[in-house]
N, C-alpha and C positions, 0 to 999 in steps of 0.2 A: 453406548444404548447406538444404533449404527446411525448415521444421516442417511436419512430417507428419500432429500428432496436428488432428483438427477444432476449428472456433472455440469448442463448447462445451464439451473439455477446454483447452483454454488457457485460455481463461477461466472457467472454473472456480482455470486455476495459480491468475491474474493479479490475481480476486481474493483468493482468500489469502493471498499472498505480499502482496497491497496489504490485508490487515487483519492483518498478523503486521508491515509497519513502520509503520503507523498505531500500532498495538499499542506496540510499540520507541521511536515516538515520545515517545506520552505519558510512559513512563515515564519520558525521560533532560528530556522539559518537568516533568514532579512533581522527579524528582530535581536538578534545576538550581535548581527558585520552592526547595523545602527548603533547599541549599548555597547558594543564595546565586550559584551559578555559572550568567551568564547567557550564557556559550557555550554549554555542554548543555541550557541552554532553550532555545537556537535553533536547533541540531541536532536537539532530538526536534520543536519546528514544522515543520522541513520536512519530516524524516521522517516526519508525519502528512502534509502535504499532498501527498507522495508516495505515500503508500499509497491516501489519499481518490482520484487518477486513478487509480491500481493498479489498484486497486478498480471503479471508474466503467470505465474502458478494458475490466474482464474481464464485466463488466455485459453494456454492448454486443458483444460478442464473442456469449455464448451470446444474446442478441435476433438478430441479427444468425445466428446458424446457425439459427433458427430460423422463418428465413423459408424 
């Protein structure tokens, strides 16, 4: 089923989820650093990267919808 929301709504949703993933990743990265858990730290870095990409997609969707 196709997503019937416009690009701006999807873009805002993606940006918010992306910022959430970035924040979650920063927390995991910091916790891993404090506890010496390199696996948790690496997982945090992956979440941060995922969040940054998701936020960028959201920004692009909103920009496309402005046209």
